[in-house]
C-alpha positions in Angstrom: 16.0 -75.7 -33.1 13.6 -73.3 -34.9 11.0 -72.8 -31.7 14.1 -72.1 -29.4 15.2 -69.6 -31.7 12.0 -68.1 -31.7 11.4 -68.1 -28.2 14.5 -66.3 -27.7 13.2 -63.7 -29.9 10.0 -63.4 -28.4 11.8 -63.2 -24.9 14.0 -60.2 -26.2 11.3 -58.5 -28.0 9.2 -58.1 -24.7 12.1 -57.3 -22.6 12.9 -54.7 -24.9 9.3 -53.4 -24.7 9.6 -53.3 -20.8 12.7 -51.5 -20.7 11.2 -48.7 -22.9 8.2 -48.5 -21.3 9.7 -48.3 -18.0 12.1 -45.3 -18.9 9.1 -43.4 -20.2 7.2 -43.8 -17.1 9.6 -42.9 -14.6 9.4 -39.5 -13.1 11.2 -36.7 -14.1 13.4 -34.4 -12.0 11.3 -30.9 -11.1 11.9 -28.0 -12.9 13.3 -25.2 -11.1 10.7 -22.5 -9.7 10.7 -19.5 -12.2 11.9 -16.5 -10.2 8.5 -13.7 -9.6 8.9 -10.3 -11.1 8.8 -7.5 -8.6 9.1 -3.7 -9.3 11.3 -1.4 -7.9 12.4 -2.8 -4.4 8.8 -4.1 -3.8 9.3 -8.4 -2.7 7.1 -10.9 -5.0 5.9 -13.9 -2.8 3.5 -16.4 -4.3 0.0 -15.9 -3.1 -1.6 -18.2 -0.3 -2.7 -21.4 -1.6 -6.5 -20.4 -0.8 -6.2 -17.2 -3.1 -6.7 -17.9 -6.7 -3.5 -17.8 -8.5 -1.7 -14.3 -8.9 1.3 -12.5 -7.4 1.5 -11.1 -4.0 3.7 -7.7 -3.6 5.0 -6.7 -0.4 5.7 -3.1 0.8 8.0 -3.1 3.8 6.9 -0.4 6.3 9.0 2.5 6.2 9.8 5.1 9.6 12.3 7.4 9.9 13.4 10.3 12.4 11.5 12.9 10.6 8.4 10.9 10.9 9.0 10.6 14.7 10.3 14.0 15.5 9.3 17.8 13.9 10.3 21.2 15.0 7.9 24.3 14.7 7.6 27.8 15.4 4.7 28.1 18.4 2.6 31.2 16.3 -0.1 31.2 19.2 2.7 32.4 21.3 4.7 34.5 18.8 2.0 36.2 17.4 1.7 38.4 20.7 4.5 40.8 20.3 3.8 42.1 23.8 6.0 39.2 25.2 9.3 40.1 23.9 11.4 41.8 26.7 14.7 42.1 27.4 15.7 40.5 30.8 18.8 41.3 32.9 19.0 38.4 35.0 19.2 35.8 32.3 20.0 35.7 28.6 17.2 37.0 26.1 16.9 33.4 24.3 15.5 32.0 27.6 12.4 34.1 27.5 9.0 32.6 26.5 8.9 34.3 23.3 12.3 32.9 22.3 11.8 29.7 23.2 8.6 29.3 21.3 10.5 30.2 18.1 11.9 26.6 18.0 10.2 23.8 20.0 10.5 20.5 19.1 7.3 17.9 19.0 8.4 14.1 19.3 6.0 11.6 18.8 5.8 7.5 18.7 5.0 6.3 15.4 4.4 3.0 13.8 3.9 1.4 10.0 2.4 -1.7 9.1 3.3 -3.8 5.9 1.3 -3.8 3.1 1.0 -6.8 0.6 -1.6 -6.9 -2.3 -2.3 -9.0 -5.2 -2.5 -7.2 -8.6 -5.2 -4.6 -9.2 -8.2 -6.3 -11.1 -11.6 -6.2 -12.7 -14.8 -7.6 -12.2 -18.2 -7.1 -13.9 -21.1 -7.4 -11.2 -25.3 -6.6 -11.7 -25.5 -3.4 -9.1 -29.0 -2.1 -7.9 -30.1 1.3 -8.9 -32.5 4.0 -7.1 -34.9 2.9 -9.6 -34.9 -0.7 -8.5 -33.3 -2.3 -11.6 -30.0 -3.6 -12.1 -27.2 -2.0 -13.9 -24.1 -3.9 -15.3 -21.2 -2.2 -14.0 -17.2 -2.9 -13.9 -15.6 -2.7 -10.7 -11.7 -2.0 -10.1 -10.7 -3.9 -6.9 -7.4 -4.6 -5.0 -7.0 -7.3 -2.4 -4.6 -6.6 0.2 -2.8 -7.7 3.4 -1.9 -5.7 6.6 0.3 -6.7 9.1 2.0 -5.4 12.4 5.7 -6.2 12.2 6.5 -4.3 14.9 8.2 -1.5 12.9 8.2 1.6 14.9 10.2 4.8 16.6 9.9 6.4 19.7 11.3 9.8 20.1 12.6 11.6 23.2 14.0 15.0 24.4 16.9 14.6 26.6 17.7 17.1 30.0 20.5 19.0 27.7 18.0 19.5 24.7 19.5 16.9 22.6 17.0 14.7 20.6 16.8 11.0 20.4 15.0 8.2 18.5 14.9 4.6 19.2 13.3 1.4 17.9 9.7 0.4 19.3 6.8 -1.4 17.8 3.5 -0.3 19.2 0.4 -2.9 19.5 -2.6 -3.6 19.5 -2.9 -1.3 16.3 -6.0 -0.5 14.0 -5.9 -0.1 10.4 -8.6 2.8 9.3 -7.9 2.6 5.5 -8.3 4.9 3.0 -7.9 3.6 -0.6 -7.9 6.8 -3.2 -7.6 6.1 -7.1 -6.4 9.1 -8.7 -5.8 9.5 -12.6 -2.5 11.3 -13.9 -3.9 11.6 -17.5 -3.2 14.6 -19.6 -5.7 16.5 -22.0 -3.6 19.1 -23.9 -0.8 19.0 -21.6 -2.9 19.6 -18.7 -3.7 17.0 -16.0 -6.9 15.4 -15.8 -8.2 15.6 -12.3 -10.2 12.6 -11.3 -10.0 10.8 -8.1 -12.5 7.8 -6.9 -12.9 6.8 -3.3 -12.9 3.2 -2.0 -16.7 2.6 -1.8 -18.7 -0.7 -1.0 -20.8 -2.7 -3.8 -22.4 -5.5 -1.7 -23.1 -7.7 -5.0 -19.0 -7.1 -6.2 -17.9 -7.9 -2.6 -19.7 -11.2 -3.1 -18.4 -12.2 -6.1 -15.0 -11.2 -4.9 -14.8 -13.2 -2.2 -15.9 -16.0 -4.1 -13.0 -15.5 -6.8 -10.2 -14.5 -4.3 -10.9 -16.1 -1.3 -13.8 -18.3 -1.1 -13.2 -20.1 2.3 -11.5 -16.9 4.2 -12.2 -13.5 5.7 -12.0 -10.5 3.4 -12.7 -7.7 5.2 -14.2 -4.5 3.2 -12.7 -1.2 4.3 -15.2 -0.5 6.8 -14.9 -3.8 8.9 -11.1 -3.7 9.1 -10.9 -1.0 11.9 -12.9 -3.2 14.2 -10.2 -5.7 14.3 -6.9 -5.4 16.1 -3.5 -6.0 15.1 -0.8 -7.0 17.0 2.8 -7.7 16.5 3.6 -10.9 14.6 7.0 -12.5 15.3 8.8 -15.2 13.6 7.7 -16.5 10.3 3.8 -15.9 11.0 1.8 -13.9 8.7 -1.6 -13.9 9.1 -2.6 -9.9 9.8 -5.7 -9.2 8.1 -7.4 -9.6 4.4 -9.1 -7.2 2.8 -10.3 -5.5 -0.5 -10.6 -1.8 -1.7 -13.3 -1.0 -4.5 -13.6 1.7 -7.1 -16.8 1.7 -9.3 -17.5 4.3 -12.4 -13.6 4.7 -13.3 -13.0 6.4 -16.4 -12.2 4.0 -18.9 -9.7 6.0 -20.8 -7.7 6.5 -17.6 -4.1 5.1 -18.5 -1.6 6.5 -16.0 -2.7 6.5 -11.9 -2.0 5.8 -8.7 -3.4 4.1 -5.7 -2.7 6.4 -2.4 -3.1 4.2 0.7 -3.5 6.3 3.8 -3.6 4.7 7.6 -0.6 2.2 7.2 1.2 4.9 9.6 0.1 7.3 12.5 3.0 9.8 11.0 2.2 13.4 10.1 3.7 16.8 9.8 1.8 20.1 10.0 2.7 23.6 8.9 1.7 27.0 9.8 1.3 29.5 7.1 3.2 32.9 7.3 0.6 35.3 8.9 -2.3 32.9 9.0 -2.7 33.0 12.8 -3.9 36.3 14.3 -3.6 37.2 17.7 -7.2 36.2 19.6 -7.8 33.3 17.3 -8.3 29.8 18.8 -5.1 27.5 18.8 -4.3 25.8 15.5 -6.1 28.2 13.7 -4.7 28.0 9.9 -2.8 25.3 10.9 -2.4 22.6 7.5 -2.0 18.8 8.4 -0.4 16.2 5.9 -0.3 12.4 6.6 2.0 9.8 5.5 0.8 7.9 2.5 1.7 5.2 0.3 1.7 6.0 -3.3 1.4 2.7 -5.7 1.8 3.7 -9.3 -0.1 1.9 -12.0 -0.7 2.3 -15.8 -2.5 0.4 -18.6 -1.5 0.3 -22.2 -5.2 -0.4 -23.4 -8.2 1.5 -24.3 -11.6 2.4 -23.2 -13.1 -0.2 -25.5 -12.1 -3.5 -24.3 -10.9 -3.0 -20.8 -8.4 -6.2 -19.5 -7.3 -6.4 -16.0 -4.4 -8.2 -17.7 -2.9 -4.8 -18.9 -3.0 -3.2 -15.8 0.9 -2.7 -14.5 2.2 -2.2 -11.4 5.1 0.8 -12.0 5.9 4.0 -14.2 5.4 3.9 -17.4 8.4 4.7 -19.3 8.9 8.0 -20.4 6.2 9.3 -17.9 7.5 9.4 -14.9 6.5 13.4 -14.8 2.6 12.4 -14.8 3.3 10.8 -11.5 5.7 13.1 -9.8 8.0 10.8 -9.4 11.6 9.6 -10.6 11.8 7.3 -13.2 11.2 3.4 -12.3 9.7 4.1 -9.2 6.5 1.7 -8.6 5.9 2.9 -4.8 6.9 5.7 -2.4 6.0 7.4 0.7 4.5 10.5 0.8 3.1 13.2 2.9 -0.3 14.8 1.6 
């Protein structure tokens, strides 16, 4: 009897242990994914699996009627006062001089989609003219451009009215220009510092190894060699590139990256009185190009620069530094 009681107790204990370990080893339900933060209306998406962990911020293409159609005075005609006359058989408004006062210029415009990873830093050895290597901190931004078919076509109807219609363009070549511009102030005055995207070969190699070891990451000089055709559906290929800035002032706290080349939209103005009769056409004309302004700030100091301190967006209470409203992470400007 005693041995039977002992056997039952032993089997009960073994069963309890089996149930306990069975429950602890059971697969737990996966936690729901956390929301990706985004600034302004930029869409946050997870980075491709081939990339180092990070957040990909997508800036949608932007075109409007003002990009595709503009109205100007033809100064080349209006500078000739001898063209003014009063016809007897038609309205004065139909003379060349009067018609040149307001001329419509339609154009087909497109805009590419830009996606970028957080702005980062990397230390590399850079060859110097004397043959020695110098350790430098290079700021960089990995980005992707896609042709999603966003565009507008403008047309002047026979009755003189203007119309625009959605129309994508392909193929398109992206000729990038990334400029990092400081918005810091010293004694109330703007500190004017700007840095062009420049290729640092040793940094390019290190960035490729860090960000896209098995893919194609192009410098700005190679991107124009590739055509961007319209991508339909869920296809998200595009071209991956990297912009680099070296010798950036470590005291910069408020800055923007201006991206030109995403669209072919431009504007032009003629300064009053600048064009003189006999000047070549377009003399004195000033052009501005539609450019994407990406705003950033960093709360750190120059002694210990850390890429993790860089924030996308406008620093609270410093919107006037960026010439933009509060809370604007990016915007399209003509410059």
